DRENDO-1510 file (C-alpha; in Angstrom, 1 decimal, always signed):
<recs>
REC; n; res; u; v; w
REC; 1; MET; +8.4; +42.3; +56.8 .
REC; 2; GLU; +7.3; +38.8; +57.9 .
REC; 3; ASN; +4.2; +39.0; +55.6 .
REC; 4; ALA; +6.4; +40.1; +52.7 .
REC; 5; SER; +8.8; +37.2; +53.1 .
REC; 6; LYS; +5.8; +34.7; +53.3 .
REC; 7; ALA; +4.3; +36.2; +50.2 .
REC; 8; LEU; +7.6; +35.8; +48.4 .
REC; 9; ILE; +7.9; +32.1; +49.5 .
REC; 10; ILE; +4.3; +31.5; +48.3 .
REC; 11; ALA; +5.0; +33.2; +45.0 .
REC; 12; GLY; +8.2; +31.2; +44.5 .
REC; 13; GLY; +6.3; +28.0; +45.3 .
REC; 14; ILE; +3.6; +28.9; +42.8 .
REC; 15; LEU; +6.3; +29.7; +40.1 .
REC; 16; ILE; +8.1; +26.4; +40.8 .
REC; 17; GLY; +4.8; +24.6; +40.5 .
REC; 18; ILE; +4.0; +26.3; +37.2 .
REC; 19; ILE; +7.5; +25.3; +35.8 .
REC; 20; ILE; +7.1; +21.7; +36.9 .
REC; 21; ALA; +3.6; +21.5; +35.3 .
REC; 22; SER; +5.0; +23.1; +32.1 .
REC; 23; ILE; +7.7; +20.5; +32.0 .
REC; 24; PHE; +5.2; +17.7; +32.6 .
REC; 25; VAL; +2.9; +19.0; +29.8 .
REC; 26; TYR; +5.9; +19.3; +27.4 .
REC; 27; GLU; +7.0; +15.7; +28.2 .
REC; 28; ILE; +3.5; +14.4; +27.5 .
REC; 29; SER; +3.2; +16.3; +24.2 .
REC; 30; PHE; +6.6; +15.0; +23.2 .
REC; 31; ALA; +5.6; +11.4; +24.0 .
REC; 32; VAL; +2.4; +11.8; +22.0 .
REC; 33; GLN; +4.2; +13.2; +19.0 .
REC; 34; THR; +6.8; +10.4; +19.1 .
REC; 35; GLY; +4.0; +7.9; +19.2 .
REC; 36; GLN; +2.2; +9.5; +16.3 .
REC; 37; SER; +5.5; +9.6; +14.3 .
REC; 38; HIS; +6.0; +5.9; +15.1 .
REC; 39; GLU; +2.5; +5.1; +13.9 .
REC; 40; ARG; +3.0; +7.1; +10.7 .
REC; 41; GLU; +6.3; +5.3; +10.0 .
REC; 42; LEU; +4.6; +1.9; +10.7 .
REC; 43; ALA; +1.7; +2.8; +8.3 .
REC; 44; ARG; +4.3; +3.9; +5.7 .
REC; 45; THR; +6.2; +0.6; +6.0 .
REC; 46; LYS; +2.9; -1.3; +5.5 .
REC; 47; ILE; +2.2; +0.8; +2.3 .
REC; 48; VAL; +5.7; +0.2; +1.0 .
REC; 49; LYS; +5.4; -3.6; +1.6 .
REC; 50; PHE; +2.0; -3.7; -0.1 .
REC; 51; ASN; +3.2; -1.6; -3.1 .
REC; 52; SER; +6.2; -3.9; -3.5 .
REC; 53; GLN; +3.8; -6.6; -4.7 .
REC; 54; PHE; +3.4; -4.4; -7.8 .
REC; 55; THR; +6.6; -2.5; -8.1 .
REC; 56; VAL; +8.7; -5.6; -8.4 .
REC; 57; TYR; +7.1; -6.1; -11.9 .
REC; 58; LEU; +7.5; -2.5; -13.2 .
REC; 59; GLY; +9.6; -2.3; -16.3 .
REC; 60; LYS; +10.0; -6.1; -16.6 .
REC; 61; LYS; +8.5; -8.8; -18.8 .
REC; 62; MET; +6.2; -10.9; -16.6 .
REC; 63; THR; +5.7; -14.5; -17.3 .
REC; 64; PRO; +2.1; -15.9; -17.2 .
REC; 65; GLN; +3.0; -17.3; -13.8 .
REC; 66; ASP; +4.0; -13.9; -12.5 .
REC; 67; ALA; +0.7; -12.5; -13.9 .
REC; 68; ALA; -1.3; -15.2; -12.2 .
REC; 69; THR; +0.5; -14.5; -8.9 .
REC; 70; LEU; -0.3; -10.8; -9.2 .
REC; 71; ILE; -3.9; -11.5; -10.2 .
REC; 72; ASN; -4.4; -13.8; -7.2 .
REC; 73; PHE; -2.8; -11.3; -4.8 .
REC; 74; VAL; -5.2; -8.6; -6.0 .
REC; 75; ASP; -8.2; -10.9; -6.0 .
REC; 76; GLU; -7.4; -12.0; -2.4 .
REC; 77; TRP; -6.9; -8.4; -1.3 .
REC; 78; ASN; -10.2; -7.3; -2.8 .
REC; 79; ARG; -12.0; -10.2; -1.2 .
REC; 80; GLN; -10.6; -9.2; +2.3 .
REC; 81; ASN; -11.0; -5.5; +1.7 .
REC; 82; PRO; -14.2; -4.8; -0.2 .
REC; 83; ASP; -14.2; -1.1; +0.6 .
REC; 84; ASP; -10.5; -0.6; -0.2 .
REC; 85; LYS; -10.0; -2.4; -3.6 .
REC; 86; VAL; -7.3; -2.4; -6.1 .
REC; 87; TYR; -8.7; -1.9; -9.6 .
REC; 88; VAL; -7.2; -3.8; -12.5 .
REC; 89; ASN; -7.4; -2.9; -16.2 .
REC; 90; TYR; -6.5; -5.5; -18.8 .
REC; 91; THR; -5.2; -4.5; -22.3 .
REC; 92; GLY; -3.3; -6.0; -25.1 .
REC; 93; ALA; -3.1; -9.1; -27.4 .
REC; 94; PHE; -5.9; -11.1; -25.7 .
REC; 95; GLU; -8.5; -8.4; -25.4 .
REC; 96; GLY; -10.5; -10.2; -28.1 .
REC; 97; GLU; -10.5; -13.3; -26.0 .
REC; 98; SER; -11.9; -11.3; -23.1 .
REC; 99; LEU; -9.1; -11.6; -20.6 .
REC; 100; ARG; -11.3; -9.3; -18.3 .
REC; 101; TYR; -14.2; -11.8; -18.5 .
REC; 102; PHE; -11.8; -14.6; -17.6 .
REC; 103; ILE; -10.4; -12.9; -14.6 .
REC; 104; ASP; -13.7; -11.6; -13.3 .
REC; 105; ASN; -15.6; -14.8; -13.7 .
REC; 106; ASN; -13.3; -17.6; -12.7 .
REC; 107; ALA; -13.0; -17.4; -8.9 .
REC; 108; GLU; -12.0; -21.0; -8.2 .
REC; 109; ASN; -8.5; -22.1; -9.2 .
REC; 110; LYS; -8.0; -18.8; -11.0 .
REC; 111; ALA; -4.3; -19.1; -11.2 .
REC; 112; GLU; -4.4; -22.7; -12.5 .
REC; 113; LYS; -7.0; -21.8; -15.2 .
REC; 114; PHE; -5.1; -18.7; -16.1 .
REC; 115; LEU; -1.9; -20.6; -16.6 .
REC; 116; LEU; -3.6; -23.3; -18.7 .
REC; 117; LYS; -5.2; -20.7; -20.9 .
REC; 118; TYR; -2.2; -18.3; -21.4 .
REC; 119; THR; +0.9; -20.4; -21.0 .
REC; 120; LYS; +1.4; -21.3; -24.6 .
REC; 121; PHE; +4.9; -21.9; -26.0 .
REC; 122; THR; +6.5; -21.3; -29.4 .
REC; 123; ASP; +8.6; -24.0; -31.1 .
REC; 124; ASN; +11.7; -22.9; -29.3 .
REC; 125; ALA; +10.1; -23.2; -25.9 .
REC; 126; GLU; +9.6; -19.4; -25.4 .
REC; 127; PRO; +6.2; -18.3; -24.1 .
REC; 128; LYS; +3.9; -17.0; -26.8 .
REC; 129; CYS; +3.0; -14.1; -24.6 .
REC; 130; TYR; +4.4; -11.9; -21.8 .
REC; 131; PHE; +2.7; -9.5; -19.5 .
REC; 132; GLU; +3.6; -6.0; -18.3 .
REC; 133; CYS; +2.3; -4.2; -15.2 .
REC; 134; LYS; +1.8; -0.5; -14.9 .
REC; 135; ILE; +0.6; +1.4; -11.8 .
REC; 136; ASP; -2.0; +3.9; -13.0 .
REC; 137; GLU; -3.1; +5.5; -9.7 .
REC; 138; TYR; -2.2; +5.6; -6.0 .
REC; 139; TYR; -4.5; +6.5; -3.1 .
REC; 140; THR; -3.3; +9.8; -1.4 .
REC; 141; ASP; -3.7; +11.0; +2.1 .
REC; 142; ASP; -4.8; +14.4; +3.4 .
REC; 143; ARG; -1.2; +15.7; +2.9 .
REC; 144; ASP; -1.2; +14.4; -0.7 .
REC; 145; GLU; +1.5; +11.8; +0.0 .
REC; 146; ARG; +1.5; +8.8; -2.2 .
REC; 147; GLY; -0.2; +5.9; -0.6 .
REC; 148; ARG; -1.2; +2.4; -1.5 .
REC; 149; VAL; -1.6; +1.3; -5.1 .
REC; 150; LYS; -5.2; +1.9; -6.2 .
REC; 151; GLU; -5.2; +0.9; -9.9 .
REC; 152; ILE; -3.0; -1.1; -12.2 .
REC; 153; THR; -3.0; -2.2; -15.8 .
REC; 154; ILE; -1.9; -5.6; -16.9 .
REC; 155; HIS; -0.9; -5.5; -20.6 .
REC; 156; VAL; -0.6; -8.7; -22.6 .
REC; 157; ASN; +1.9; -8.8; -25.5 .
REC; 158; GLU; +2.5; -11.6; -28.0 .
REC; 159; ASN; +6.1; -12.7; -28.6 .
</recs>
């Protein structure tokens, strides 16, 4: 009888140990999941902040100054992130004047040169042209969630 009671005490101790270990493992996995969730949310916030540089212009007429600001932002991003670029297409009224060549080949004072070239005014002080931005493509992750902007089109219209 004495051996049976000792066996029961030992079995109870083992069972309590297993329960405590299970709770410990659960708490660790919960902490890891919370950390991963926080990291995902932080990454998502960074993507939204990055994309807002473009979405602010969607559906609006951009001035040459707005276009220059956007072009400089993309240019700086691409310089700092050569393996993770934003691609830009240029279309519209100034295609014949090679807007693409201008953007790609004038690295120094790009915004200033852009503004001098494209800020032309009509007789009533309205800009002769305006710009539109369209997001063509987003990067996606392994769960097919929309990510950071990958490709945009800047379209030039004459007033």
